[in-house]
N, C-alpha and C positions, 0 to 999 in steps of 0.2 A: 430525634434521630441524629442530632448533631450537625445537620447540614446548615450552611449559611444560606439565607434567602436573599435573592436579588429582588428587583422590583416586581418580578413575577415569581411564581412558585419554582423553587429550585429542587431538582431531584437528581440523583445519580442514575445514569442510564448505562446500559451495556448492550452491545450488539449481539449478533448471533452467538449461541453457545456451542452446541455440539451436534448440529445437523440431525437432531432427532435421537441421538445416542443418549442412553440414560446416564445421569451423573449422580453418584451417591456420596461423594466426598463432601466435606464441609465447604470447601471452596466453591464447588458447583452449586450447592444449596444457597450459598450467599449470593452468588451471581444470579441465580434464578429469581431470588427475592428482589434484587435490583431491577431485573428485567420486568417482573410483574408490576412494580411501581411505575415503570416507564409506560408499559402498555395500558395500564388503567387510565393514564392521562392522555395518551396518544394512541388510540386503538388502530387508526389507519396510518401505519408507518409509510405506506407507499405514497401518501399525499402530503408528506411533510413539505412545507414551503420554507425555503432557506433564504429567500430574499427580502421579506419584510424587515422593518427596522427594529433592532435591539442593540443597545450599547451597554448592556449591563456588565458584560465581561470586561470591557474596557474600564468601566467604573471601578471594578474590583482591582484591575491592574494599577490604576492611578492611586487607589487608596492603599494598596498593600505592598507594592513593589517599589523600592528605592524612592520613598516619598520625598527625600531631600533633593531629587532631581526635578528640574522643571517638567511639568506634564507635557507629553507630546500632543500634537494636534490630534483631534479625535478621528479615528478610523471607524467607519460604520461596519460592525461585524454583521449585522443584518440577518438575524435569525427570527423565524416566527415561532420558535419553541424555546422553553426555558434553557438557560445556560447551566451546565452541570458543574457548579463550583464545589470543590472538595476542600475541606479544611486542611491546611498544610500539615497539621499534627497527625492526621489520619494516614498520611503517606510517609512511611518510615524508611529512611536510609541516611547514611552519613557521607555527604560529599567530600569531607576532608579525609575520610578513611577509605571509602569505597572508590575503586577505579571505575571510570565510565565503561560501559560495555559497547559504546559506539560513539564516534566523533565524526562530525561532518561539517559542511559549510554553514549549516544552520546553527550548530551548537553541540550539545552532548546528550547522550542517553544513559540513564542509570537504571539498574535493577533495584526495585523497592518492593515493599509489601503494603497492601491496603488493610488497615486495622490490625497489622501484625499477622495476617492470615493469608490473604490472597496475593500471590506473586504478580507484580505489575511492572511495566516498563514506563519510565517517565522521560519524555523527550523535551529537553529544555531549549528554548530559542534564545541563546545568549551570546552568539558569536558575531555581534555587531557593535560597533562603537556607538551608534545612535540607537537610543531606546525605541524610537519610532520604527526603525527597520526590524528590530526583533519582534515588535508587536505586529508588524505587517506579515512577517513569516508565520507567526503564531496564528494570526487570523486565517491565513490560507489553509493551514493544517486543520484548524478547528472547523472551518467551513466544510472541508473534505470529509471530516469525521461525521458531521451531521448529515451530509448528503448520502452517506453509505451506511448509516446506522441500521442495525438489524439484518444486514445482508450476510449470507453464508460465506465462509472463507475470507472474511475481512476481519482483521484483528479487532476483537471485542473492545469497544470504546467505553471507558469508565467515566471520564470527565476531564477537568483541568484543574491545576493548582497554580498558586503563585508563591514562589520562594523569594524572600527578600534579597538574597544574594544571587541566585541563579536565574531569577526572572520567571516568566510564564512557562508552564509545561503541560503537554498533553499526556494523559494517563491512559494506557491500554493494557490489556492482559498480556502477560509476559510469555514469549515463545521460548520454552525451555530448550527446544532442539536447535536453536540458532537459525541463521538464514539457510535457505535452500543450498547455497553454495557451500556453507560450512558443514551442513548435514551430509551432503553427498561426498565431501572431501573426507569426512570421518568414516563414512560407510561405503567404501569403494566397491564392495561386492554385493550390494543390495540387489535383490532380484529385479528383473526387468519390469514385472507387473507392478511392483511398488513404485518404481521410477515413473512409470506411466500414470499411476494414480496420483502422484504428486502433481504432475503437469495437469491432469484432468481436474483436480480440485482447484488449482489456480484458475483454470479457464472457467470453472463454474462460478467462482467469486467475481471474476471480471464480467461474465455474462449477466450476473445479477446487477452489477453496476450499469451495464449497457441497457438492461431492461428498465432501469430507473433514469435513463437518459444522462448518465454520468460516464465520463472517460477518465482513466487513470493518468495516462500520459508518460509514465516512466516505469513500465514493467521490466524488471530484470531480476536475476537471482538474489541480489542483495536486498531487494524490496519485498521479499517473501520469506516468512519465518515458519518454523514448525512448532506447533503447540501441542501439549498433551492435556486437554481440558479435564480428563478424568483422573489425572495423576498416574495413568498407565502408559509407560513408554511405548509399548507396542501399538497403541491406538492413537495415532497422530491426526492432527488436522493441519491444513495449510492455511496460513493467514496472510493476507495482503497488508503491507504497511506502507508508510510514507505517502500520505494522501495530500501532500502540499501541492502537487501538480494536478490533482483531480479537479475537473470542471464539469458543470452542468451544460448540457447541449441545448441551446435555444434554437439551433438549426442543425442541419446535418453535419456541418463542420464548425469547429470553433475558431476564433481568430488566431492568427499566427503567434506562436511563442515557442521557445525551445528550452525546455528544462528537462532534458532526457539524457539517457546514456547512449552514446553514438552507436556502439556496436550492437545495441538491441533496438535502436530507433528505426522507425519506418522511413522509406525514402522521402515521403512528403514532410515528415518532421525535420529531417536533415535539410531538405530544400527550404523549408520555412526559415531555418536558422541562417541559410546562406543568402537567399534572395528576398525573403520576407513577403513573397507574393503567393504563397501556397497556404492552404489551411489543412488541418488534420482533425480526425475524430475517431470514432469507434474502430474503423478498419485499421487504424494505426496501432491500436492496442492488440489487434489480432496478429499483426506482423510480429510484435514483441512477444506475444504469447507463444507463437510458433518457434521463435528463437530460444525461449526458455525451454520449450518442449524438446528441442534438439539437444540442449545441454543436459536435461534430465535423462533422456534416452541414451545418449552417447557418452555422457560423463565428461565431455570436453566442451568448453565454451568455444563457440565459433567467433573468431575475431579476425577480420580481414587484414591481410598483410599490409595493406596501404596505411593502416592506422599505426603500424609499428615502425614505419620508416624513420630513420634518425633525423632527417631534415625537417620533419613535422614538429618535433619537440613538443612544446606545450601550446602550439598554435592550433587551437580548436577550429577556428574558421577555415584554415588551410586543410585540416584533416577532413572537415565536412565536404569541402570542394572536391578533393581527390576521391573520397569515398563515393560521393554522389556520381561523379563522372564515370567511375568504374562500374557502378550499378547501371547507369544509363546505357553504357556501352555493352553491357552483358558480359564483362570480363571476369567478374566475380559473382558468386551466387551461393547463398546458404543452402545446404542440401544434407540429407541424411545419408550415412554410409549404408550400403545395401544389406538386406537380410536381417536388419534389426527389428523391423516391424512388418506387418503385412503390406502388400502393395496398396490396398484400399486406404489404409491409414497413412501411408507415406504420401499418397496422392493428395489427401486432405491437407496434410502439413505443407507440402510443396505449393499447394494452391494459395496458402496464406502469404507466400512470397511473390505474388503477382504484383507488378508495378502499378497496375490500375487498382486503386483501393476498392472500387465498386465491385470488382470481380472476386474479392476474397471471401471465404466462408465467414459466417458469424462466429463469435466466441462460443456461443451455445453449440453450434455444429462441431467445432473443434473439440469442445469438452466431451460431447457424445462419442466422437470417433476415438478419442484417447481412452475413455472409460471402457468402451467396447473392446478395444485392443488389450487393455489391462485384464479384463475378465477372460478373454481368450487365452492369454499367456498364463494366467493363473491356473486355468483348467489344465493346460498342457504340462504345468509343473507339478501337478498332484498325481 
């Protein structure tokens, strides 16, 4: 099959495909074949153990990427399942000709094709002067990909490649519709029930992560893409991307860290960035989900004025301090404009903005409320 083998059996795996929707195109057939290979080897996806030791991916990195550099100290990627290494020749794109479709602090994202057929996105971790830093970022994303493999509404994970120039890259199915923010900007008059369904599918994906005891940590409209797995534009799926912040919960809350988007982050995440003495977990994702739901329903991103003040500039720490103070004092609060959804749905969304994380609804409850409201509005529109 042309796969390179590591010290354990190497297979190409893929996450959730089409939430039970039929796929008849060649791309869908190929992805179903990849998924069957994965499930034959690992039937019980829910019990995947991501912490046992495997350093095979790093072995490939050392062997294949910039071999003239001194090898970095070994980071333990620690997976109890085979690493999905893909031959670079199978992922086709031209970095000297093609412009990146995304650029961030981690590196660059390119649109490519797998075997010249399946459209994929390749996220390269190459924006660090130290090779070890790039591998560390790559390790976090790869770990998040394995923690969430097979879940609905998470970008289908294909594997990883190593490019001699661009470094290590994570390969996922390509979201042809762009990010949620791009999609809504292009489709300003999209019906309300479609907007609600976008938010509901996002919540379903995060609910699946929470059921597996995994939190995302940076839910925002730029970390959610629209895919058309059947090749039909009218039948979309919402896929969560950027799993570099995803973490497994060993307890109710995970240790402090702040790798989030402030205007979508929960108060406890912002507080952790300011004081370092708070922890955050699944309820923090719920706050962020409700913020994205506001954006999907209203078509306008909620951004507190305090973050726009000129005196803040690029001082993230100061922005967090001021934003947190205004939240604590109750001077600002995210809220839906009236009459856009039913009162019961608005109540569920507003409950997600409770300062006490323990009193927020679950991501599954928010998903159910949004889906029910989408169904109600769709019936009214027919």
